[in-house]
RODO-2510 file (C-alpha; in nm, 4 decimals, decimal comma):
residues 186
     n   res          X          Y          Z
     1     m     0,0000     0,0000     0,0000
     2     s     0,1426     0,3380    -0,0955
     3     r     0,1537     0,6129     0,1604
     4     l    -0,0619     0,9173     0,1132
     5     q     0,1332     1,2352     0,0483
     6     i    -0,0410     1,4713     0,2898
     7     s    -0,0588     1,8390     0,2032
     8     e    -0,2624     2,1330     0,3277
     9     q    -0,5210     2,0479     0,0596
    10     t    -0,5610     1,6805     0,1540
    11     t    -0,9141     1,6188     0,2784
    12     m    -0,9854     1,4597     0,6131
    13     g    -1,1708     1,1852     0,4265
    14     e    -0,8548     1,1009     0,2324
    15     i    -0,6462     1,1111     0,5501
    16     l    -0,8852     0,8850     0,7428
    17     l    -0,9039     0,6401     0,4537
    18     a    -0,5245     0,6082     0,4460
    19     y    -0,4775     0,6409     0,8247
    20     p    -0,7947     0,5219     1,0061
    21     s    -0,6259     0,5784     1,3420
    22     a    -0,5676     0,9463     1,2626
    23     k    -0,8970     1,0322     1,4322
    24     i    -0,7559     0,9027     1,7608
    25     g    -0,4124     1,0568     1,7134
    26     l    -0,5527     1,3993     1,6280
    27     f    -0,7960     1,3914     1,9170
    28     q    -0,5375     1,2881     2,1726
    29     r    -0,2828     1,5477     2,0614
    30     y    -0,5061     1,8391     1,9603
    31     h    -0,8569     1,7587     2,0932
    32     v    -0,9814     1,7699     1,7359
    33     g    -1,2414     1,5303     1,5992
    34     g    -1,3794     1,3791     1,9178
    35     c    -1,7182     1,5519     1,9293
    36     s    -1,9404     1,7899     1,7346
    37     a    -1,7775     2,0966     1,8922
    38     c    -1,4290     1,9915     1,7872
    39     g    -1,5232     1,7930     1,4772
    40     y    -1,4617     1,8241     1,1061
    41     e    -1,6245     1,7050     0,7861
    42     s    -1,4643     1,4489     0,5571
    43     t    -1,4560     1,7171     0,2862
    44     d    -1,2601     1,9621     0,5058
    45     t    -0,8982     1,9997     0,4069
    46     l    -0,6172     1,9815     0,6575
    47     a    -0,5803     2,3589     0,6102
    48     d    -0,9498     2,4008     0,7010
    49     v    -0,9033     2,1944     1,0183
    50     r    -0,5890     2,3878     1,1163
    51     r    -0,7706     2,7178     1,0690
    52     t    -1,1015     2,6154     1,2322
    53     h    -0,9324     2,4689     1,5385
    54     n    -0,6442     2,7162     1,5552
    55     l    -0,3760     2,4471     1,5380
    56     q    -0,0377     2,6115     1,5728
    57     d     0,1816     2,3170     1,4732
    58     d     0,3331     2,3298     1,1273
    59     l     0,2413     2,0831     0,8535
    60     p     0,5313     1,8404     0,9157
    61     r     0,4309     1,8090     1,2827
    62     l     0,0649     1,7471     1,1924
    63     v     0,1675     1,4869     0,9349
    64     a     0,3896     1,3166     1,1938
    65     c     0,0939     1,3002     1,4343
    66     i    -0,1211     1,1409     1,1638
    67     e     0,1489     0,8931     1,0625
    68     e     0,2182     0,7944     1,4253
    69     s    -0,1498     0,7506     1,5089
    70     q    -0,1499     0,3720     1,4583
    71     g     0,1009     0,3342     1,7412
    72     i    -0,1079     0,5588     1,9639
    73     e    -0,4183     0,3530     1,8943
    74     s    -0,2448     0,0181     1,9395
    75     r    -0,1646     0,1037     2,3026
    76     l    -0,5378     0,1320     2,3748
    77     h    -0,6232    -0,2271     2,2807
    78     v    -0,6539    -0,5201     2,5206
    79     s    -0,7725    -0,8716     2,4431
    80     p    -1,0734    -1,0257     2,6173
    81     a    -0,8439    -1,3058     2,7394
    82     d    -0,6146    -1,0525     2,9074
    83     v    -0,9136    -0,8805     3,0704
    84     r    -1,0477    -1,2117     3,1912
    85     a    -0,7066    -1,3103     3,3337
    86     a    -0,6705    -0,9746     3,5126
    87     l    -1,0146    -1,0057     3,6704
    88     a    -0,9574    -1,3710     3,7643
    89     g    -0,6219    -1,2737     3,9183
    90     g    -0,7911    -1,0216     4,1442
    91     e    -0,6573    -0,7105     3,9744
    92     k    -0,8612    -0,3986     4,0410
    93     v    -1,0005    -0,3228     3,6969
    94     h    -1,2932    -0,0896     3,6375
    95     l    -1,4932    -0,2601     3,3625
    96     l    -1,7130    -0,0021     3,1903
    97     d    -1,9827    -0,0539     2,9272
    98     a    -1,9730     0,2153     2,6570
    99     r    -2,2993     0,1068     2,4933
   100     s    -2,6428     0,2658     2,5136
   101     a    -2,8785     0,2172     2,8088
   102     g    -3,0943    -0,0146     2,5972
   103     e    -2,7954    -0,2293     2,5057
   104     w    -2,6921    -0,2409     2,8723
   105     d    -3,0434    -0,3477     2,9732
   106     a    -3,0427    -0,6266     2,7112
   107     s    -2,7221    -0,7765     2,8533
   108     h    -2,3892    -0,6704     2,9930
   109     i    -2,0713    -0,8220     3,1267
   110     d    -2,1051    -0,9383     3,4851
   111     g    -1,9384    -0,6858     3,7159
   112     a    -1,9375    -0,4012     3,4629
   113     h    -2,0886    -0,0562     3,5060
   114     p    -2,2593     0,1560     3,2408
   115     i    -2,0664     0,4712     3,1600
   116     g    -2,2882     0,7741     3,1434
   117     v    -2,2254     1,1444     3,1796
   118     e    -2,2175     1,1393     3,5596
   119     l    -1,9645     0,8559     3,5797
   120     t    -1,7559     1,0133     3,3024
   121     f    -1,7171     1,3328     3,5039
   122     e    -1,6484     1,1384     3,8229
   123     i    -1,3673     0,9529     3,6447
   124     l    -1,2209     1,2739     3,5049
   125     d    -1,2545     1,4679     3,8289
   126     s    -1,1708     1,2221     4,1033
   127     w    -1,0330     0,8867     3,9891
   128     p    -0,6545     0,8413     4,0039
   129     k    -0,4968     0,9104     3,6676
   130     d    -0,3531     0,5567     3,6610
   131     a    -0,6770     0,3766     3,7563
   132     a    -0,7111     0,0585     3,5487
   133     i    -1,0100     0,1112     3,3201
   134     v    -1,1310    -0,1276     3,0507
   135     l    -1,4150    -0,0157     2,8276
   136     y    -1,6181    -0,2365     2,5974
   137     s    -1,8952    -0,1945     2,3424
   138     n    -2,0571    -0,4474     2,1088
   139     h    -1,7541    -0,4948     1,8852
   140     g    -1,4974    -0,2515     2,0246
   141     q    -1,5295     0,0648     1,8139
   142     r    -1,7279     0,2880     2,0520
   143     s    -1,5181     0,1704     2,3443
   144     l    -1,2018     0,2554     2,1506
   145     e    -1,3290     0,6097     2,1011
   146     r    -1,4131     0,6397     2,4721
   147     a    -1,0735     0,5006     2,5720
   148     s    -0,9110     0,7599     2,3476
   149     y    -1,1212     1,0307     2,5110
   150     f    -1,0090     0,9375     2,8632
   151     t    -0,6474     0,9087     2,7502
   152     a    -0,6654     1,2520     2,5894
   153     y    -0,7769     1,3884     2,9254
   154     g    -0,4801     1,2431     3,1108
   155     k    -0,5860     0,8943     3,2182
   156     t    -0,2857     0,6662     3,1693
   157     n    -0,4220     0,3143     3,2151
   158     v    -0,7285     0,3000     2,9903
   159     r    -0,7923     0,0230     2,7386
   160     s    -1,0613    -0,0861     2,4956
   161     m    -1,1486    -0,4552     2,4857
   162     d    -1,0978    -0,5892     2,1351
   163     g    -1,4160    -0,7338     1,9890
   164     g    -1,6309    -0,5980     2,2713
   165     i    -1,8994    -0,7981     2,4478
   166     e    -1,9313    -1,0276     2,1473
   167     a    -1,5691    -1,1402     2,1803
   168     w    -1,6183    -1,1707     2,5578
   169     k    -1,9126    -1,4057     2,5042
   170     d    -1,7159    -1,6028     2,2427
   171     l    -1,4489    -1,6527     2,5093
   172     g    -1,7110    -1,7902     2,7489
   173     g    -1,7221    -1,4781     2,9627
   174     r    -2,0166    -1,4315     3,1949
   175     v    -2,2886    -1,1841     3,0960
   176     v    -2,5970    -1,0643     3,2790
   177     p    -2,8994    -1,1081     3,0518
   178     a    -3,2106    -0,8959     3,0229
   179     p    -3,4640    -0,9510     3,3033
   180     g    -3,6555    -1,2715     3,2409
   181     a    -3,3847    -1,4267     3,0212
   182     a    -3,1692    -1,7147     3,1378
   183     l    -2,8188    -1,6292     3,2614
   184     s    -2,5685    -1,7192     2,9925
   185     t    -2,1958    -1,7547     2,9527
   186     d    -2,2095    -1,7740     2,5738
***
């Protein structure tokens, strides 16, 4: 695969196609692209993003951030087997569900907590910066974005469980089903 030659006129869509992890890298370094207030459109050029978000770094530094984003993202991943081993070994791990309230109600990993606005602010305001936090979603994408968010705000021991609750169930991990459903480990 050839590398994209990034210029001021390269669109964010082109950048994200060539470097899918750039969204995480840019958010963690510049707080750009993580929400509607700091977002961009796929048709925006890198120059547009620099101007809109008042990014002071020069083009080579922005390109380096984009190119290094895969390494930044890779540090956020953890396998379900590693999570299971940590929990079984008695490690203090905060297991947080990044899915919607309806998804939580349908089923969730035993011992997990849903992460809403109130808990998010509690984590940011009062949890130790090195608290062990593992987030999960259905397949791992939303939890990866939430892990990136917490990391961008200074939390140093945050991970996203690869494959989410689906991979956890495939591993035989215990889930709490919806009320009235039988408890399942699959």
